[in-house]
N, C-alpha and C positions, 0 to 999 in steps of 0.2 A: 788196407783200410786204415787208414792214418789215421783219421777224423772218425768223429762220433757226434750221434745230436748230446753225450753225456760233456765233450771237449768243446761243442758250441752253442751251448745251454739252449738257447732258442732259433729260430729263420733267423735267415741273413738273405735280404731282395736284395739284388740285378735288376735295375731295371733299363731295358735300351728305345730311345724315340732315336727320332733324326728330322730332320730341316732341309733344307732347298727346293730338295724335289724327292718321290717317292722311286720304289726300285731302286736305292743303292744296298739294299744286301743284309739288312737289318735282319732280316733273317737267320742269311745264314753268320752274320758275326753274332749273332747271340747265339745257335749251336754249337761255331765253333770255342766258343767261351765254354761252355757244357763240356765242350770233348776237353779239351785243357783241363779246368778246373779236375774233371775226371781221374786224367793221368795223373794228379797229384789227390787222389783219396776224395774227395770225397762226391757225396753223390747228389744227385741235382734233382731239378725238376724245372720243370718249364708253361708259362702259360703266355694264352695271345688274347690280345685285345684287338678287337674290330671293331671300329667306331661307325659303321652302319645302322640303320633299323630291322634289316634284318634280321630274325631271331640266327637263325644260318645261312653258309652260302649253300644247301640245296636247290636252293632257285636259282638260281646263277648265272647266267652263263659263261660259258668257258671266253669263248671272244671277251669276256668284259672284266671278269675275276681270274683266269688263271683256272686248273681242276680240281673237285671239287675234295676232299683227302677224308677219306672212308673213316675212321676208326671202329676201334676193336666194341665199343657198344656200344655201336651203327649210328653217331654222331656220321651227319655231316659237315665240317671244319676245313677253313683256312689252308691252302697249302704250304703255310707254312712252319701247320703240323707235322707234317709226313717229316718238312727240315728236318724238325727235331726228333723227332723219331729215327728215323737214317742218322743222324750224327751219334744218338745218345743210346742206342740200344732198351729205344725204353718206351712204355704201349700209354697214353695220354685215353684221358676219358670228355664227355661232352662239357664237359665243367673247367676244362682247361683253354676255352674257346671265348671268350667270355666278349659279348654283344651289345651293342645298348638296346636292341629288341629284345633280349633276355631278361639285363638290366632294367628296364621300366616296363618289362613285362611281368618280374616278380611283385616292384613297388606300388604297380599296381590291384598285381593281383590279394596282394594284401593289405592294401587300403579297402577294398570290397569286401574284406573280409570283416573287418572293424577294428584287424590289429590297430592302426596307430590312434586307438582314441582317442577317435575327436578332432586329433591336432592335422592343419591348415600342411598337406603334403607339399615338401618343394622341394628341386635342385638339391640345394644345400637344406639340408643337412639327410634328407633320406636316399638319394642316390649316391651322394659321395658317401654314406656309408654302409650302402649297397652293396659298392664296388669294395671296396674295404675289407668286406666280412667273408669277402668270395672270393678277393684272394688268400687272406688268411686262411679260409678254409679249403682251399684245394687246394695247397701250400702242402695243406699237410696228407694228402693223398701218395700210397707208394705207386710209384712208377717205373719204377726199375723188377719187380719179381723177389727182391728179398722179403719185402712187407714190412719195409720200415721206413718212415718217410725219409723225405730229404735234407742235405744241409742248407743250401743252397736253391731257394726260389728264381728262376729266371723268368722276365717279365719281358716280352716287346710290346712297345706301341704301336698301332697299328697309323697309316699316313706322314703328313709330319706338324712338324709345331705349326702351330698361329691354325691351323685348318678351324671350323666353329667345333664343327660335331664331333671332334676329341677334347674340346676345352674341358669337359665334365670329367672329364677321365687323369686331365692332370692338374687339375684341380684336388679330383680325390686322395693321386697319390701327393701331391702335396700333402697335404693333411697328414696321411699314410706315414710318410716322414716324422713325422715326430709321434706316431702313434708306436714305433716300432723304434724307433730313437731313433739318432743319428750314426750311432755303431753297427746298427742291422740291416742301413740303405744304402745303396750306392747306386748311384744317378750315372751313364755317361750318354754319351751325343754324338747320331752318324751326321755326318755332313756331307759334302762334294768342294770339295776342291779344284776348280775348273781350271784350262788355262785357254786362254783368249786368243785370239791374231797368230799372226807371226812369231808376236814378241817372244812366248815360250814363258810367259813370265805365272804361277801357279799364284790363284787370287781366292785368299781370303775371305774376305767383301763379306760371301753369303755369310757362310761359317758365323762370321761377326752375330751378322744381321741376326741368325738361326740362336745360336745362344742367348743373344737381347731380349730375344721372344720369351724365350724360358727360362731363364732369369726375373722378366716381367709380371711370369705368372708364378714367382719364390719357390721354383726349382735351381738348381745350380748342378751340372755335368759334374764331377769328378776327374772323368774321364770323353775327353775327343775322337775318334776316328774319323780321321781323316781321309776319306776314298780317292780317291784318285788313278790317273792312266802310269804315273813314271811315282819313284818311290818322293814321300815326304820330304822337302828344300831343308834345310836344316834353317834357315831366315825363313824360312814359312812358318815351321815348328813355330820358335821362339814371340812373329809375329802371333800369331792364331794365342800362345800363350799368354801376353801382355794385353791382348785384345780381352778374354776371353775368360779371365780371371782363374784360370788351369795351370800347373806347372806344366814346363816343358817335356819334362818326362812320359809323364799323363796325357801330350797329345801324340799318338802314335799315326803312324802311316801305315794304312791299309788300302795301296796299293793292288791294278792287277797283278794276278798270279796262272800259275799256267793251266791253277787246274780249283777247285774249290776246296778241297783237300790237302792245301796250303795252308790255309787260313789259320788251322787252330796253329801249328807250329809257328808260322809268321808270329800270333800274340803273343806263343812264350814266347819265342825271338823278343819279345820290346817290353819282354818281366813281370807280362799285363796279369799273372797270378801274383804275383809279389806286390804289384799298386793293388788289388785288390785285396787281399795279407792283410796290407797298410791304413785302405777303406776300412773291412768290415770286422778289423781286429782278431786279426786268425789268427792264432800261435801256430808254432811250430809247420808252418810251410817246406811245403822242399824247394830245392834251390832251380832244380828240372823237373817239370810234369813228366812224367814217364811215358813218356803216345810215341815208342819205339816201331814198333808195330805197324802205329798211324802211319811214321814218317815213311815208311817202307813203300809201303802201297801207293799213298803219293806218287815219291818218287818211281816205283815201275811207273805209271799211270806217262809220267813225262816221258817213259821213253821206249814210248810199244811204236811199232814205225808196223808190223802187219797190217791194214785193214780187211774188216767186215764191214761186208754193205748191207743195211736192215732196209729197207719199203715201209716208212710206217703211212699206213696206209688211211686218212681216217677222214672224218668229216668237218677236224676245228685245226687244219694245216694252219692258220693265217696266224695265230699265235703257238707257240711252244710250249705253251707254261700251259696251256688247257690238255699238254699230257707229260707234265710234269714226272709224275711217279710213273711213269712205265717210261717214259728217257735215261731217267736216275737205273731201275732196276736192268734196263740194254746194258749197262756203264761196268752196275756192277757185276752184270757176267759175261762182261766182255773181258774185264780185271784179270777174271776170273781166271779164262782162257787166252790173257794175255795179245789181246787183240784192241785195236783201236777200231772205236765206234767210229760210223760215216753214217748218219742216218738220214735215207733222200724221202724227204719230203712229197705225198703223194695224192691231193686233193680227193679224195674218192669221186666224184658229182665229177670228176672230166675222162674218167676211162671211161663215163659214160657215152653215147653217142650224140642219146637225145636230153635233154632234161626236163620233163615233163610234172615233174611234183611240188607242188605248193610249199618251200618257206615254212619250219617248223619253229617254238622256241624248244630250250632247250629239253624243257619236258615233253615234246612231241604233241607239243599243240599248237592249232595253226595262232597263226601273229595274225595279228585284228586289221584287216586293211592290207596286205602283203600278197606279195603278185610272184607270180610265175617266177622261177629264176628262169634266167634268158641260158640258153645249152652253151655249153665249151664250146670256145671258134677251133677251128680245127687243127688249129698252131696249141691250142693247151691238151685237144685230143691226144696228138700227135706227139708229146711229149710228158703225159703221162704215162701212157704206153713205155715210152722207153729208157722215161726213169723206174719203172716196175719190171722193166727187164734183165738190168745193169745190175741186182740185187742176187745179194750172194742168200740172202731169205727175206719171209712176209711176215709183218705185222698189220694185224689188225684192228686197233681197241678199242674202247666201249664208246658208244655215243648216245644221242635219242631225236628223234622223229627221221622223218624218211629218206628228204634231202643226201645222197647217196651211199644209201641201202644197196640200191644195183650193183656201183659198184665197187662196193665191195664183195657181193659175188661173185662176179668178173675178177675181184683179183684172188679169193678162194677156187675159183675154178682154175685162172691158170697158173695156182702153185699145185695144185691138186694133178692136174694131167702132164704138167712140167716136171711133176719130182722134184720140189722147189719147201723147203721148207717153212712150212705156216705155223703161225697160233695167232689162234683166234679167243678175242675176250671179252665177253660179255655179248655186244652186238655183235662183232669180230664171232662169235660161237656160234652166233644164231646164225649168221646171216655165211656160214659155216654149211648148218643144218639145211637152211634152207637150196644152197646150190647142189648140194648132195643130192637131196629129192625132186631138184627139178629134173636131174641129168641124167642122174645114175638110176632114178626110181621112174624117169620119165613121166615127172608129174609138172606140167609148166604152169600149173596157176597155182603149186606151191607160194606161199606169202605167209607174212608176218601178221596177225589181227591189228596188232597197231598200226599197221597200214593200213592194211585192208581189210576192214571185219567183216567182210561179204562175200571174204574168198573160200573157193567150192575145197581149198584142201590144208586149211591154218595150218599148221607142221610147229607155228611158234602161238602160243596165247595168255594171254592176261589171266595171272595168278588169282582165282577166288576168292582169296582173303583180303586185296588191298583193295581202297578207299576209291572211286572212281574221281572223285568229285574236288577232293586236298590235295595239293602236290605235296608240299612241306612235309618231309619227313615218313614218309606212307607206304615208301616201297620195301622191297625185303634187302634190310639193313643189316649191318652188321659182321662180327664172328656166327659161321655158321660148321658146322662139322660136316666132310664131304665123304664117307668110305665107297675105300675100292673094294669093285665086286666081283674082277676078273683073276683067275689064276696068277699064283706073283710074279713069274717069269714070262706073262708076256703082254704085261704094257709097261710103254715105254717111261706113261705118268710116273706109275708107282716103282718103277726100279728107281728115275731120279729123287725118287722122295723117301730113300732109301727102303724099298716095301713096306712101308706102313703103312695098315689099314684103314685107319682113319685121319686125317689131317683137318684144319682147323684154315678158314681164310673167311676174306673179310668181304660185302655181296654189296651189290648194290643194283635194284631192278624190280621191274612190275612185270616180264614175259618170260616167259619161262617153254622148254620143248613141252609140245602137247605128248600126254602119255600115251596117247591111240595111237601114233605113228612109230614108237619108239621101237618094236618088233620086225615091222620090215625093216629101218633102217640099220638094225643094228643087222641082220640078216641079209641086206645088203652089204655091208662092208665098214658099213662106219659104226662103229663100236663105243657106246657110252657105258665109259670103265670107272667113272662114278656119278653115284649116288647121292645127295642127300641124305646120312645117317639115323639120322630120325624114321619119314615114313619112307623113303626109296625108291618113291615113286617121282623126284626129282633131274632132271639127269646136271649133272655141274660139269663132267669132266669126257670129252671123246677123241677118237683117234681113230684113225682110218685104220685098214685090217693089217693092210700088207708092210705097216710098220713096224707091227707091234712085237715081230721075233726076231730083226735081226738089227732093225733100224737105223735103215737103208734111207726111208723119207719118214722125216718129220712133220705129220696133218695132225694137229693138236688145236684145241679146244678146250676154254675155259669156262664157265655162268661165272665164275665168282672173277677179281682182281686178285689176283697176286703179287702185283707190281707196290703195291701196298704197304706187304710185310717183307719184301727183299733190304737189305742192306750192304754197304760196301763191302765190307767181309764176307754176309753171310748172303749168298743171290739168291733170289727165289728160283726152284728146281726146274721149273717151268722156262724159267726164262734161258735161263743156263743150259737146256737141253736145244733150246730153238739154236740161239749160241754154234752150240757145238757140231751143230745137226750142219748149220750154213761153212762153220770151215771142218768139215769133213771126218772130224775125229768124235761122234758120238754114237759109228759101229760102235770101234778101237775101245772106245772107254763105256761101253755095253759089256764088252768081253773080258775087259779085263775087270768091272768092278760088276760079280755075279750078283744074281739073287740072296739078299742077311747081308750084302755090306755092309758097315758104319759108316764109312769114310770114302769122298769121294777126297779121290788126289789127279790131281793135273799140275805134269812137269813143265814150265813154261822154257821157248825155243828161249839162247842167251843172247835175249837182244839186248840189254839193260847196262850202263857207261862204269854204274859201277860192279864193283864184284862180285862183292858181297848180295846183289839182287839173281849175280846170272849164275849162282851151285846154289840160289834159293826154288826149293822146293816148296811151290804152294799147295796147303789143304785145305782144302774149303769146308766149309758142314754147310751140305743140302737140307735139314731136318728145320721143322720154323718153327 
């Protein structure tokens, strides 16, 4: 560590806002800034500001807002916090996601208690002060496992400049720059530089108007990130510099790259670390960030040629951000196996011949006035099955509600009966159990009480301690311990976890496997190899018996969500197992990594153009 709290004295803050349109990649940008600064020896933390009135993202539809990212403490947060954790290798808390709902709830609660001593409670100063106090307090929370506070706090302001709902946060940040001092506050702006028509000219007017709006609020950016398809032209850079009151060297081209892992490298090439050192008065900033390992990974991803096809059989395939962490976890595993990931999207409801279920919202509650969805057309049905059969492996992720659940069980049955690698997560795990009970135990009326409360054979039941009335934050959430209960040499899942007896993973569910059927299912060949460490009555991991000794079959399910703890250079073990099974290397891996082995080594085929990468032996950590 080149830097310490002693050398920086007080916390430094980098704020990133955006203009023109949403979805420009502020989350990736701020994560990349953090990764670059870590390469300079600095500790970083991140805060995401979401201007919506919801207290958290837990009750939002995946179709509207993307996935809900679950943190260790059980918080249901915006997906950008997942970007921060994956890029930076940190563990955030509920308070690292600030929403309008949380801020107003705190202020109103204090008003009801009389904390404001009879004052008229107003947006300014009470709401703005609450926001500033929140930022200063949360910035000091250690997040990297060292027990030490960060040197720099990265803050992303959601939405776009000019939105009504974000105005109070921008006003708070305007005041905040004076509270902490100009030498400790650096504002950056992400904008779009479009190219219109056949002329091919890069247009600067959207950026000019975005910065004008920001400056009218009393905030002037020190750095402007220009998002564009192609690198920013020099004349465009100078024009933006002249009209936006920013030095030309601080107008950075953040154009499209082959993969997002190149973004920290791109920012370092623009000397952003030196610009930050100047803005925040940081001495002894190194000439180059030490991100060599990251560079090797980014270039290795570019040169992967052999594809592996994974069928993603889910409910929310219309918006890929609904499964962002699952996609990233698959990518991390394919990087470890030197394969190029190709996801085949399969709408689970299209696997069904008919669709006689009622559409439900994100929490499985029937939408008011909702109609029975039409059955898939014959063409959609045929295509879904063709896509499923074309894949090397099948993954069924989590979800809520009855739509498409039958299709998930059909996918599980297809994988089991055709010896295709299968991995089910949360609802995908439950679908795997339901399918097995129906078709192997010959109990066709088996179902989950989530979908049929009066079914004769309930194999998935509502957890007794869960609140049935309130939806937000009432599930079994956050990091929980899972204990392996089988002999070490018989469980693939435990072998992939380096034969640990207990692992800690993040959960998000209301339903669980009925304990009354566990013994029957286990005796029939579907082994529950992992149970909750506290009571040993909740099923966490299941494996098909025939897959246990030799690794010739990978039919695995997990009640928890391992995707939330997967990292680019530290893939989730169960995702790694799925990919190795899909490319036919799992059996060999099991032979080469006997029980008790502490390191997983995978030699990648020499596909890279870079000679160094061709000879590289990639060592993959598989513990959590």
